[in-house]
Structure formats: structure tokens, C-alpha cells
matplotlib code that plots the C-alpha trace (Angstrom):
import matplotlib.pyplot as plt

x = [-0.2, 2.4, 3.7, 6.1, 4.7, 7.6, 7.1, 7.9, 5.1, 2.5, 1.1, 1.0, -0.8, -3.4, -4.0, -4.5, -7.1, -8.9, -9.9, -12.2, -12.8, -13.4, -10.3, -10.4, -7.3, -6.1, -5.6, -5.4, -8.7, -7.7, -5.6, -7.2, -7.0, -9.9, -10.7, -11.2, -11.4, -7.9, -6.4, -8.3, -5.3, -2.0, -1.7, -0.8, 0.2, 3.3, 1.5, 1.4, -2.1, -5.2, -7.3, -9.1, -12.4, -13.2, -14.1, -17.6, -19.1, -18.4, -20.9, -23.1, -23.1, -23.5, -26.6, -28.4, -31.8, -33.7, -36.8, -38.8, -42.5, -43.8, -46.7, -47.7, -48.1, -49.0, -46.5, -43.2, -40.1, -37.0, -33.6, -31.6, -28.1, -25.7, -22.5, -19.4, -17.0, -14.7, -11.4, -10.5, -6.7, -4.7, -7.4, -6.0, -7.0, -9.0, -11.3, -11.6, -12.6, -15.1, -16.8, -17.3, -18.7, -21.2, -22.1, -23.7, -26.0, -26.8, -26.2, -27.6, -29.9, -32.7, -32.1, -30.3, -30.1, -29.8, -28.0, -25.2, -25.2, -24.9, -22.0, -20.2, -20.6, -19.0, -16.0, -12.6, -10.6, -6.8, -5.3, -2.2, -0.6, 0.7, 4.4, 4.6, 1.3, 0.5, 0.3, -3.4, -4.2, -5.2, -6.4, -4.6, -6.5, -9.9, -8.9, -7.4, -3.9, -1.8, -1.7, -5.1, -6.5, -10.2, -12.4, -9.5, -9.0, -5.3, -2.9, 0.2, 3.1, 5.7, 9.3, 12.2, 11.3, 8.3, 5.1, 4.8, 1.4, -0.6, -3.7, -6.7, -9.5, -9.7, -10.7, -7.6, -5.4, -6.4, -5.2, -1.7, -1.1, 1.4, 3.6, 6.7, 6.2, 7.7, 10.8, 11.0, 13.5, 11.1, 8.3, 10.5, 11.5, 7.9, 6.9, 9.6, 8.6, 5.0, 5.9, 8.0, 5.0, 2.6, 5.2, 5.1, 1.4, 0.9, -2.6, -4.6, -7.0, -8.4, -11.4, -12.0, -14.8, -15.3, -18.8, -19.9, -18.5, -20.3, -23.6, -23.4, -22.6, -25.4, -26.6, -23.2, -22.0, -19.0, -20.7, -21.2, -17.6, -16.1, -18.5, -18.0, -15.8, -17.6, -18.9, -21.4, -20.0, -20.3, -16.9, -16.1, -19.0, -18.9, -15.3, -15.8, -15.7, -18.3, -20.8, -23.9, -26.7, -28.9, -32.1, -34.6, -36.5, -39.0, -37.9, -41.4, -40.4, -38.2, -40.5, -37.6, -37.0, -33.4, -31.2, -28.7, -26.0, -27.0, -25.3, -26.3, -24.2, -26.8, -29.6, -32.2, -31.3, -33.3, -35.9, -39.4, -42.5, -44.0, -41.1, -39.5, -35.9, -34.4, -30.9, -31.3, -27.7, -24.2, -23.9, -26.5, -25.3, -21.7, -22.9, -24.8, -21.8, -19.4, -21.9, -23.0, -19.5, -18.3, -21.4, -24.4, -22.4, -21.3, -24.9, -25.9, -23.0, -20.5, -17.8, -16.7, -18.0, -14.7, -11.7, -9.2, -8.6, -7.9, -9.8, -11.9, -8.7, -6.9, -9.7, -11.7, -11.4, -11.2, -8.8, -11.2, -9.6, -11.8, -8.9, -8.7, -12.5, -12.4, -9.5, -11.5, -14.5, -12.4, -11.6, -15.2, -16.8, -19.3, -22.3, -25.8, -27.2, -30.2, -28.2]
y = [-20.6, -21.4, -19.1, -19.1, -18.2, -17.6, -18.7, -15.2, -13.8, -16.2, -14.3, -11.1, -12.7, -14.3, -10.9, -9.3, -12.0, -11.4, -7.9, -9.4, -13.0, -15.0, -17.1, -20.6, -22.6, -25.7, -24.7, -26.3, -26.7, -27.7, -30.9, -31.5, -29.7, -28.2, -25.6, -22.4, -18.7, -17.3, -16.0, -18.4, -20.5, -21.8, -22.8, -26.4, -26.5, -28.6, -31.6, -34.5, -35.6, -33.9, -32.1, -34.4, -32.6, -32.4, -29.1, -30.4, -28.6, -25.3, -26.4, -28.7, -27.4, -30.0, -28.2, -25.5, -23.8, -24.2, -22.2, -20.5, -20.2, -16.8, -17.3, -13.7, -13.6, -17.3, -18.0, -19.8, -17.8, -18.9, -18.3, -15.8, -17.0, -14.1, -15.7, -13.7, -14.9, -17.5, -19.2, -22.6, -22.4, -25.6, -28.1, -31.5, -33.0, -35.8, -33.2, -31.1, -34.3, -35.0, -31.6, -32.4, -35.8, -34.2, -31.7, -34.7, -35.0, -31.4, -29.4, -30.9, -29.5, -31.8, -31.3, -28.3, -27.7, -23.9, -24.1, -26.2, -24.7, -21.1, -21.8, -23.7, -21.0, -18.4, -20.6, -20.9, -24.0, -23.5, -27.0, -28.2, -31.4, -34.2, -34.7, -37.2, -39.2, -40.8, -44.6, -44.3, -42.6, -44.5, -41.8, -43.4, -46.7, -44.9, -42.8, -39.8, -38.8, -36.7, -33.9, -34.5, -31.2, -32.2, -29.5, -27.1, -23.5, -23.8, -26.4, -25.7, -28.0, -27.5, -26.6, -25.9, -22.3, -21.7, -23.1, -23.9, -22.8, -24.1, -22.0, -23.4, -20.7, -17.1, -16.1, -17.8, -16.1, -12.8, -14.1, -15.0, -12.5, -10.4, -13.3, -14.3, -16.9, -20.3, -21.1, -24.2, -25.6, -25.2, -26.8, -29.8, -30.1, -30.2, -32.7, -35.0, -34.5, -35.3, -38.5, -39.6, -39.0, -41.0, -43.8, -44.2, -45.1, -48.8, -50.0, -50.6, -53.1, -54.0, -52.0, -53.9, -56.3, -55.1, -53.8, -57.1, -59.0, -56.7, -57.0, -60.8, -61.3, -59.1, -61.8, -63.3, -64.0, -61.9, -58.7, -60.1, -61.1, -57.8, -55.8, -57.9, -55.4, -52.2, -50.0, -48.2, -44.8, -43.2, -41.6, -43.1, -41.3, -38.0, -37.6, -38.8, -36.0, -37.7, -38.9, -36.7, -38.3, -35.9, -35.7, -32.9, -32.0, -29.4, -27.6, -26.6, -24.3, -22.3, -22.6, -23.7, -26.5, -27.8, -30.0, -32.1, -34.6, -38.2, -41.5, -44.9, -46.4, -45.6, -48.0, -45.3, -44.0, -46.7, -47.3, -47.0, -45.5, -49.0, -50.2, -52.3, -51.7, -53.1, -52.6, -53.9, -54.7, -53.5, -56.2, -54.5, -51.0, -51.9, -53.5, -50.3, -48.1, -50.0, -50.9, -47.3, -46.0, -48.9, -50.0, -47.6, -44.5, -46.2, -47.0, -43.4, -41.3, -43.7, -42.9, -44.5, -42.5, -42.5, -40.3, -42.3, -39.6, -42.3, -40.6, -43.6, -45.7, -43.2, -42.5, -45.7, -46.4, -50.2, -50.1, -51.2, -50.6, -50.2, -51.3, -54.6, -55.0, -54.5, -56.8, -59.4, -58.6, -59.1, -62.6, -63.7, -66.0, -64.7, -66.2, -65.2, -62.3, -64.3, -67.5]
z = [-22.5, -19.8, -17.1, -14.1, -10.7, -8.3, -4.8, -3.5, -5.6, -4.5, -1.6, -3.6, -6.5, -4.2, -2.5, -5.9, -6.9, -3.6, -4.8, -7.4, -6.2, -3.1, -3.0, -1.4, -0.8, 1.1, 4.7, 8.1, 9.9, 13.4, 12.7, 9.3, 6.0, 3.9, 1.4, 3.4, 2.5, 2.0, 5.2, 7.5, 8.4, 7.1, 3.5, 3.0, -0.7, 0.0, 1.5, -1.0, 0.1, -1.0, 1.7, 4.1, 3.3, -0.4, -2.0, -3.0, 0.0, -1.8, -4.5, -2.4, 1.2, 3.9, 5.0, 3.0, 3.1, -0.2, 0.5, 3.3, 4.1, 4.9, 7.2, 7.2, 3.5, 3.1, 0.4, -0.3, -0.9, -2.7, -1.1, -3.1, -3.8, -3.6, -5.1, -5.7, -8.3, -6.7, -7.2, -5.9, -5.7, -5.4, -6.1, -7.1, -10.4, -8.8, -7.1, -10.3, -12.2, -9.4, -10.0, -13.7, -12.8, -10.4, -13.2, -15.0, -11.9, -11.0, -14.2, -17.4, -20.0, -18.8, -15.1, -13.7, -9.9, -9.6, -6.3, -7.7, -11.2, -10.0, -7.7, -10.5, -13.0, -10.7, -9.8, -11.4, -10.7, -10.4, -10.0, -8.4, -9.9, -7.8, -8.3, -5.5, -5.6, -2.3, -2.0, -1.3, -4.6, -7.7, -10.2, -13.2, -12.6, -13.2, -16.2, -14.5, -13.6, -11.2, -13.8, -15.4, -16.7, -16.9, -15.4, -14.7, -15.8, -15.0, -13.7, -11.6, -11.2, -8.5, -9.4, -7.0, -6.2, -8.4, -10.0, -13.7, -14.8, -17.8, -18.6, -20.4, -20.1, -21.1, -17.6, -16.2, -18.7, -17.1, -13.7, -14.9, -17.7, -15.8, -15.0, -17.1, -19.8, -19.3, -21.5, -23.7, -21.4, -18.4, -20.4, -21.2, -17.6, -16.5, -19.0, -17.8, -14.2, -15.0, -16.8, -13.8, -11.5, -13.6, -13.9, -10.1, -10.1, -10.8, -11.7, -8.5, -10.1, -13.5, -14.7, -17.9, -17.2, -13.7, -14.3, -15.7, -12.7, -10.2, -12.1, -12.5, -8.8, -7.4, -5.1, -4.3, -0.7, -1.7, -0.5, 3.0, 3.2, 2.2, 4.4, 7.5, 9.3, 8.1, 10.9, 8.7, 9.8, 6.3, 6.4, 3.0, 1.4, 3.3, 2.4, -1.2, -3.8, -6.0, -3.5, -3.6, -1.7, 0.2, 2.2, 2.2, 5.4, 6.4, 9.6, 10.8, 13.7, 11.3, 8.3, 6.1, 3.7, 4.2, 2.1, 4.1, 3.0, 3.4, 2.6, 1.2, 4.0, 6.6, 7.4, 7.5, 4.0, 2.2, 4.9, 3.4, 5.0, 5.1, 7.3, 4.5, 3.8, 0.6, 1.9, 5.5, 6.2, 5.5, 2.8, 0.6, 1.4, 0.5, -2.7, -3.5, -2.9, -5.1, -7.8, -8.1, -8.7, -10.9, -12.7, -12.5, -13.3, -16.5, -17.3, -16.9, -18.1, -19.5, -16.9, -13.6, -10.7, -8.8, -9.4, -7.3, -4.7, -2.0, 0.9, 1.6, 1.9, 4.1, 6.6, 7.0, 10.7, 10.2, 7.2, 4.5, 1.1, -1.9, -4.2, -2.4, -2.6, -6.4, -6.9, -5.1, -7.3, -10.4, -9.2, -9.0, -11.5, -14.0, -12.3, -13.4, -11.4, -10.2, -9.3]

ax = plt.figure().add_subplot(projection="3d")
ax.plot(x, y, z, "-o")
ax.set_aspect("equal")
plt.show()
């Protein structure tokens, strides 16, 4: 089903949805953009870049209480999740794909995280395609695209004075059912626009054989060379929509068990109780980050663990570019891993 959402109707439609859903949309948070509750700030749907802060925090909060200890009753108490149905409006395809990737970690038949799974079940993803993909993005290189529909309930494409809406789920049909249907001419116009946008994105690096190169060069000096200027700040992982490392701590004074985001780029992340650290320097930590996304994800779920959103490229304070790193990896010889 395809519909036309006029720009003049947008505010009214969002208000209507707000009666039944918590609506989150890209908005300005001080000088940066993030997914915030509707009405928090100015909508930023016209910016070509995705939000600085990925929407993964709406499913995996940066800090959340998992359980509490009731000293008076001497028992543990689960934290009840009161989640109202939600809409993420204007999510880019790379971030929607990231959510489906993280489902393979947090929401499988064998292992389901109730905190993640319950939030996901109650959330509709209304995507916004990228008609002018930024230079830092490389979604097509890793199997995605500026109009990829994976994980979306609906996808919007910008027109001159409206949005062309493709709907994929029954729940999303209810949201757009009162809007006029798109004409065949409009459908053709959008297909041409989407093709043009995809054509603008040249391959950033070669993925065929990349995993084998990374695995074979596990002990190579290559890792020390590419990580030499890394500060170990972790911004590449905290702003990444597919990074999910976390730590769990017991806050004794508050009698709470809390889950916090963590990152493999921090020295203390892999520090063992004995004092031994298998990843003592940025060399090993950079190797872990790249190998996890471009090798280990493939081992576990058969997909690359990166959606090409470009945030790590845009926001690295020293200008490290994962695309350049992987091009350099492709140029390595196939040395034995234990050489």
C-alpha cells in the first residue's frame, strides 16, 4: 500500500498518533539531534544526516535498573516495565536494520532479554529514506541501502511538498489509512528518485574475502598501525547503532542492580579479576571492534554487524575512518593467523 502525506498534514497526523502512542522523532537536543518525545524540540526531518545519537537507547537505555532488593522483606523484586505503544517516526533505514541485528542478540527463542523484547514489541518503526545520502554513509557496501525496508513498518520518501509512504505492516496501515493513495505516476517518480540516490553511493570497500583477511591477520602489526592515533574515547561504539556491550553493577546503597552501556574500546572492559588483560592496548581493542563487526557477527548470525550509518566516521575526534581501515585490511596478505 502506498499513500501521500502532505507536508501541511504532518503536524496534524503526528498529533493524532499521539493520542494512542508515544511518538518519538528526530529533534534537536541542544546542538545535536536525537530521537526525543514529540514536542520536545524542533523536528529535523530535512537534515540529510541521521541523528547524532542512535535510537538504540529507546530499546537499550544507557542506564537502567534491572531489579531491586527489598531489605524489609528480604527478597529480590523485578522492575515492572510499563511500556506504552510507541512510534519511532523518521528513523533512517540503517538504524532500523540495526534494530533487527540487535534482535539476534536480545530477542531469540533461545535467549530473550525481556527489557529489550518488550520495548521492541510495542514499537512501530516509520522510516525516512535518504534521497541525498551523506558522504560518510556506506550502507550499500554492507548490504543495506538508503531506502532499505528491513525492519520497517513503513517507509517515507521525500517529495517536493509531501512524503510518499510505503506501508508494510497491518498496524502501520491503520496509521495511514485516511490519507490519499499514491498514483501510478507518483510511484514511478519515487522509484526513479530512489534509483538515483542508490547510484550516488559508490562501494566504500570490498566485503568479499574481508572476513578471511581479518581472521588470517589476527597477530599482524597492521592493528598497531591503524590504531596509533586512536584516543580510546569510545565515541565510535557509543554512537554506533549496533554496539551493545554493557556492564552490570550492584548499587549497594540503593539496593539496585543496574545495567550500563560499556565499550570494548575501554581498557577496563576486558580487565580480569586476576589483573590480566587480554586486550591491554588500543591495538587489541581496535582489532576486537573491527573483527566483531566484520567477522564474528558473520560466524554467529551470517550477517555483517555494521549498517554503514557513518556515525563513527563523522564523530571520531581524530578522524579515524573505518572505511579506510577496511580498505587497508583488504590489501593484507593471507598470512596464517598464528604467524
